C-alpha positions, -999 to +999 in steps of 0.1 A: +227+170-261+238+137-255+243+109-281+216+092-293+197+058-268+210+029-290+172+004-288+175-032-302+142-057-301+149-093-307+117-111-309+121-151-311+090-165-307+071-152-280+098-136-260+115-104-269+150-093-259+154-056-253+196-041-253+198-006-247+226+013-245+225+051-227+254+071-242+263+089-210+296+097-188+282+081-157+306+106-136+312+093-099+329+123-084+360+103-070+376+108-104+398+141-115+409+159-150+444+163-157+447+200-143+436+176-108+404+191-100+376+166-091+351+159-121+317+171-105+293+140-103+272+133-133+252+100-138+215+091-147+192+093-118+164+075-136+147+053-164+123+040-184+112+020-209+077+024-224+054+001-253+033+017-274+031+042-242+024+018-220+050+015-189+070-014-194+106-008-172+113+019-149+143+020-130+167+041-108+208+041-113+236+055-093+272+069-097+278+027-096+271+020-130+296+023-159+301+047-183+269+045-214+255+016-193+244-011-216+208-029-202+196-063-219+156-069-210+132-095-214+096-092-228+068-115-239+042-094-259+062-075-282+052-078-317+066-061-353+054-029-353+053-019-320+065+012-309+097+011-277+108+042-263+136+049-235+139+081-217+165+091-190+171+117-167+205+128-151+213+142-120+220+180-132+183+177-152+199+168-187+170+146-204+168+118-233+144+100-247+144+084-281+118+055-300+124+028-323+092+010-342+101-030-341+111-047-366 
């Protein structure tokens, strides 16, 4: 299983900045390993962010995104005690889901 998704929420007045680090190799299928073999394509395809079990953000990625992608978003209406959940699914069917309580 992959490493935990790191989720940070910084509330500043009505605006909250979300920073999400998804640990993933994000292989393009163009790199070769030490023995000269092509490293197979392996990247996050879809991700979503929910706030208190309601959709907040959804997106799709491709091979052009770097390893361990970091995303930052701004949102309104997030309060202390709310639950933020991030999920991703990659091209080989692996999945990861992590959640924080905003503090």
